[in-house]
C-alpha positions as CSV (number, residue, x, y, z in Angstrom):
1,M,0.6,142.4,124.0
2,Y,1.6,138.8,124.1
3,P,3.8,137.3,121.4
4,N,1.7,136.4,118.3
5,Q,-1.2,138.3,119.6
6,H,-3.0,140.4,117.0
7,T,-4.6,143.8,117.4
8,E,-8.3,144.3,117.5
9,A,-8.2,145.8,114.0
10,E,-6.4,142.7,112.6
11,K,-9.0,140.4,114.2
12,T,-12.1,142.2,112.8
13,V,-11.3,141.8,109.1
14,A,-12.4,139.1,106.7
15,L,-10.6,135.8,107.1
16,A,-8.8,136.2,103.8
17,G,-7.4,139.6,104.8
18,S,-6.4,138.6,108.3
19,P,-2.9,137.7,109.6
20,P,-2.1,134.0,109.9
21,G,-3.9,132.1,112.6
22,A,-7.5,131.3,113.4
23,I,-9.4,130.3,116.6
24,G,-9.1,126.7,117.3
25,L,-9.6,125.8,121.0
26,E,-13.2,127.0,121.1
27,L,-14.2,124.6,118.3
28,A,-11.8,121.8,119.1
29,L,-14.1,119.6,121.0
30,P,-17.1,119.6,118.6
31,L,-14.8,119.1,115.6
32,L,-12.8,116.3,117.3
33,W,-16.0,114.6,118.5
34,H,-17.4,114.7,114.9
35,G,-14.1,113.6,113.3
36,L,-13.1,110.9,115.8
37,V,-16.0,109.7,118.0
38,E,-18.8,109.9,115.5
39,T,-16.7,108.0,113.0
40,G,-15.8,105.3,115.5
41,E,-12.1,106.0,115.5
42,F,-12.1,106.9,119.2
43,S,-14.6,106.1,121.9
44,A,-16.0,109.0,123.9
45,L,-13.8,107.9,126.9
46,E,-10.7,107.9,124.7
47,L,-11.3,111.4,123.5
48,W,-12.0,112.7,127.0
49,Q,-8.7,111.1,128.2
50,V,-6.7,112.5,125.4
51,L,-8.1,116.0,126.0
52,S,-8.2,116.0,129.8
53,T,-5.4,114.0,131.2
54,G,-3.3,113.5,128.1
55,P,-1.6,116.9,128.1
56,A,-0.4,116.5,131.7
57,V,0.9,113.0,131.0
58,C,2.8,114.3,127.9
59,L,4.5,116.9,130.1
60,G,5.3,114.3,132.8
61,Q,2.9,115.8,135.3
62,A,0.2,114.1,137.4
63,P,-3.2,114.5,135.8
64,A,-5.7,116.7,137.6
65,T,-8.4,115.0,139.6
66,V,-11.8,116.2,140.8
67,T,-11.5,116.4,144.6
68,L,-13.8,118.0,147.1
69,G,-12.5,121.4,148.2
70,V,-9.9,121.6,145.4
71,S,-10.2,123.9,142.3
72,A,-11.1,122.1,139.1
73,E,-11.6,122.9,135.4
74,L,-14.8,121.4,134.1
75,I,-17.0,121.6,131.0
76,L,-20.6,120.6,130.2
77,F,-20.7,119.2,126.6
78,D,-23.8,118.3,124.7
79,P,-22.7,116.0,121.8
80,L,-26.2,116.0,120.3
81,M,-26.7,119.8,120.1
82,T,-26.6,121.2,116.6
83,W,-25.6,124.8,116.1
84,T,-24.2,127.1,113.5
85,V,-20.8,128.8,114.0
86,E,-21.3,132.5,113.9
87,G,-18.9,135.2,114.8
88,H,-21.2,137.0,117.2
89,S,-21.8,133.7,119.2
90,L,-18.1,132.8,119.6
91,K,-16.5,133.6,123.0
92,S,-13.0,134.2,121.5
93,R,-12.0,137.8,120.8
94,S,-11.5,136.7,117.2
95,A,-14.0,135.3,114.8
96,N,-11.5,134.2,112.1
97,T,-12.3,130.6,111.5
98,P,-12.9,128.6,108.3
99,W,-15.9,127.1,110.1
100,L,-18.0,130.3,110.0
101,G,-21.5,129.5,108.7
102,Q,-21.0,125.8,109.2
103,Q,-23.4,123.7,111.2
104,L,-21.7,121.5,113.8
105,A,-23.1,118.9,116.2
106,G,-21.8,119.0,119.7
107,K,-21.4,122.2,121.8
108,V,-19.7,123.2,125.0
109,L,-22.5,124.7,127.0
110,Q,-20.7,125.7,130.2
111,T,-17.2,125.9,131.6
112,W,-16.1,126.2,135.2
113,L,-12.6,127.2,136.3
């Protein structure tokens, strides 16, 4: 087990009874889109840059590029798709999130690694 990784039993209890921590990465893009792009604080391009090349730049690394014949990590995101956060539809092994039951706009439809 990795450090800070919880057991299956710890992940399948109600949020209030679970150990500290909640899923975040799976919901990050729709929540950031809603909180930053839809409010006009960031443009769509600014958010993409912060989330895609920003981490590499912060670490002093060259940002990844999309190049023919080279592996890439890509997503397909629909900013207009409305959906409800439900435990059974999340891809994470945990469903502990304060967003359960909430309707969000914007959803990652596909990832390629």
